Structure formats: C-alpha cells, structure tokens
C-alpha positions in Angstrom: -9.4 -17.4 24.1 -7.2 -19.7 22.1 -8.2 -23.3 21.2 -5.7 -26.1 21.0 -6.3 -29.6 19.7 -4.4 -32.9 19.6 -5.3 -35.8 17.3 -7.5 -38.4 18.9 -5.4 -40.9 20.9 -6.2 -44.6 20.4 -7.9 -46.2 23.5 -8.0 -43.0 25.5 -11.2 -42.5 27.5 -10.1 -39.0 28.7 -7.4 -36.4 28.3 -5.2 -34.6 30.9 -4.1 -31.1 30.0 -1.5 -28.9 31.8 -1.1 -25.2 31.1 1.5 -22.5 31.7 1.2 -20.3 34.8 -1.5 -17.6 34.3 -3.3 -19.6 31.7 -6.7 -21.2 32.5 -8.9 -23.7 30.9 -10.3 -27.2 31.5 -11.1 -30.2 29.3 -11.2 -34.0 29.3 -11.4 -34.1 25.5 -8.8 -33.8 22.8 -9.6 -30.0 22.5 -9.2 -27.2 25.0 -9.9 -23.5 25.0 -7.3 -21.5 27.0 -7.6 -18.0 28.4 -4.3 -16.1 29.0 -4.5 -13.7 31.9 -2.3 -10.6 32.1 0.0 -12.5 34.5 0.4 -15.4 32.1 4.0 -16.4 31.3 5.6 -18.5 28.5 5.7 -22.2 29.0 4.5 -25.6 27.7 1.0 -26.9 27.1 1.0 -30.7 27.6 -1.7 -33.3 27.0 -1.8 -37.0 27.5 -4.5 -39.7 27.1 -5.7 -41.8 30.0 -7.9 -44.8 30.6 -8.3 -47.5 33.2 -4.8 -48.9 32.5 -3.1 -45.5 33.2 -1.7 -42.5 31.5 -0.1 -42.3 28.0 2.9 -40.3 26.9 2.5 -36.5 26.9 2.5 -34.3 23.8 4.1 -30.9 24.3 3.7 -27.5 22.6 5.8 -24.6 23.6 3.8 -21.3 24.0 5.3 -17.8 23.9 3.2 -15.2 25.8 3.8 -11.6 24.8 3.2 -9.0 27.4 0.2 -6.6 27.0 1.6 -3.1 26.0 1.2 -0.3 28.4 -1.6 2.1 27.5 -0.1 5.1 25.7 -0.4 8.7 26.9 -1.2 11.3 24.3 -0.6 15.0 24.4 -1.5 18.0 22.2 0.7 20.6 20.5 -1.5 22.8 18.4 -3.2 20.6 15.8 -0.7 17.8 16.4 -1.4 14.8 18.7 1.7 13.0 20.1 1.9 9.5 21.6 4.6 8.6 24.1 4.8 5.2 22.5 7.4 5.1 19.7 6.0 2.1 17.8 2.7 0.3 17.3 0.4 3.3 17.3 -3.1 3.3 15.8 -5.1 6.5 16.0 -8.9 6.6 16.5 -11.6 9.2 16.8 -15.2 9.0 18.0 -16.1 7.3 14.7 -13.6 4.5 15.2 -10.3 3.6 13.6 -8.5 6.2 11.4 -7.2 4.1 8.6 -3.5 4.4 7.8 -2.7 6.7 10.8 -0.1 4.6 12.6 2.7 7.2 13.3 3.7 8.5 16.7 2.3 11.9 15.7 -1.1 12.6 14.1 -2.1 15.9 12.5 -5.8 16.7 13.2 -7.9 18.2 10.5 -11.4 17.6 11.9 -12.6 18.5 15.4 -13.6 15.6 17.6 -12.5 13.2 20.3 -9.2 11.3 19.6 -7.3 8.5 21.3 -4.6 5.9 20.6 -4.1 2.2 21.0 -0.7 0.5 20.8 -0.3 -3.0 19.3 3.0 -4.9 19.7 3.5 -8.6 18.7 -0.2 -9.0 18.1 -1.1 -7.7 21.6 -3.1 -4.5 22.0 -3.0 -2.0 24.9 -5.9 -0.4 26.6 -7.0 2.9 25.1 -5.0 6.1 25.8 -6.4 9.1 27.4 -9.0 11.0 25.2 -8.3 14.5 23.9 -11.1 16.6 22.3 -9.7 18.6 19.5 -11.0 21.7 17.8 -9.0 21.8 14.5 -7.8 25.1 13.1 -8.7 25.1 9.4 -8.1 27.2 6.4 -10.7 29.9 5.9 -12.2 29.4 2.5 -14.1 32.8 2.4 -12.7 35.3 0.0 -11.4 38.6 1.2 -14.7 40.3 0.3 -16.8 37.7 2.1 -17.6 37.2 5.8 -19.0 34.5 8.0 -21.6 35.5 10.5 -22.9 33.2 13.2 -25.4 34.9 15.4 -26.7 35.4 18.0 -23.8 34.0 20.0 -24.6 33.0 22.8 -27.8 31.6 21.4 -31.0 30.3 23.0 -33.3 29.3 20.2 -32.6 30.1 16.5 -29.0 30.2 15.3 -28.3 32.0 12.0 -25.3 31.0 9.9 -24.6 33.4 7.0 -21.9 33.6 4.4 -21.8 36.8 2.5 -21.7 36.8 -1.4 -21.7 33.0 -1.5 -23.3 31.1 -4.4 -21.9 27.7 -3.7 -23.4 24.9 -1.4 -22.0 25.1 2.1 -22.0 22.1 4.5 -21.9 22.6 8.2 -21.7 20.4 11.4 -22.3 21.3 15.0 -20.3 19.3 17.6 -20.6 19.1 21.3 -17.5 19.0 23.6 -17.3 15.2 23.3 -17.0 15.4 19.5 -20.5 14.1 18.9 -22.3 15.7 15.9 -25.5 17.1 17.2 -26.7 18.8 14.0 -25.6 19.0 10.4 -26.9 20.3 7.1 -26.2 22.4 4.1 -27.2 25.8 2.8 -26.5 28.5 0.2 -25.9 32.0 1.6 -27.9 31.7 4.8 -29.6 29.2 7.1 -31.5 29.2 10.4 -30.9 26.3 12.8 -33.1 25.7 15.8 -30.9 24.8 18.7 -33.5 25.2 21.4 -33.4 21.6 22.5 -29.6 21.5 22.8 -28.3 21.4 26.4 -26.5 24.6 27.6 -22.8 24.5 27.0 -20.0 25.1 24.5 -20.2 23.8 20.9 -18.2 24.0 17.7 -19.5 24.8 14.3 -17.5 23.5 11.3 -18.3 25.3 8.1 -17.1 23.4 5.0 -16.7 24.1 1.3 -14.9 21.7 -0.9 -11.8 20.5 1.1 -11.4 23.6 3.3 -13.2 24.7 6.4 -13.5 27.1 9.3 -14.3 26.3 13.0 -16.3 28.7 15.1 -17.1 28.3 18.8 -20.7 28.6 19.9 -22.2 29.1 23.3 -25.7 27.7 23.9 -27.5 29.4 26.7 
C-alpha cells in the first residue's frame, strides 16, 4: 500500500482520483491509499476537486511501477549454494536473514534450511526453493582423540563422548528441516535422552571454539 496526498483544494467538497491500470484504491478526500497488483503498469495518478459547480483542474503525478522479480531457484554443489539470479540476492536460513550475504553464491558453514530472495529496484521476489544443508566442518579432535556417538540408531539415551577432552564442548541436534531439537554442553561425555523425538534422521553438530564436526543420527 502507498499513500498519496494533495493539498486541500479551496471550495472542494469532494475529490475524484484516477489510477493507472492494475492499481486499486478509492477516496473522496485529498488522501488515497493505493494497492499495486502484480499486473499494475506505469502511468499517472490524477486528482481533481469537485463541488456543486463542477470539477476543477486535475493535478497529475507520474508513477513508475517496477515488475516483481521472478523467484530465484537455488542449487547445491557441496557446501556451496548457488542462485540462478545474478543480482539482488539475499540469503536466509531458518532463523531469518543472513546479514551481509548478498552474493550469487553462499558458502554454508552451519547445517540448516536455506533459501534466497531477490530484490530489484525495491521490489522483492517470492522465496526460492528451500534446501536443507548438512555442512561439512573441520574436525577439531586431535589425532589421539575420537568422537563417539552411540548407540546409533538410538531409541532412548544417546551418549556423546570425546576422548581425552578437557575443554567445554557445545552440541546441537537438528531435524531434517533444520530445527534445533536439543542443545547443550559437556566435558568429555554426556547422555542425552531422545526418547520423545520422532523417528527419523537427525544431525548432531559438535562444536569447539570456531570448528565443528557433523554426525548423522538415526532415531528409531
């Protein structure tokens, strides 16, 4: 919706507005709110005052209508997401906008659901298709350490264990839509009750400092 106003016209008791094709709105005052449909075209908005003696002279404002961009299509190549739109991209994940990520390609570092919206001349497209990504991270475990996630498949209690670890470890469990279903922290070993999780495939992201490892998990 866009609101347009003309200064009050002396002796006018009403106002007559005309709009470009595809634009809708009605008003008998000196202000009108206009909705531009997807079929709206550029043209003039005009308004004139009227009273019992007749109509006054029209005031004219030229309006440029920019077409709504076509929704982009995104594809995956390893950890790289690619948009078929060359300009105007803005990347999002399940948490919302990813600030500063406006290139045609986006390198994924966190697993989750990703999509793209294209904005050109102030007009935004519908959302692209969604892609759920499981990022491939750098393993932070030293050569003499191991990560154990068991049992896998799991029904009730899941054990996450990092050998010879004396630092705090963060972990997150994601479902296939990228939603975090459980998160926490531990040192060395932790037991997570997943009994109430629906059966299916999940991802565990184990994090230390700025590095992480992804492990797939099957819930019975």
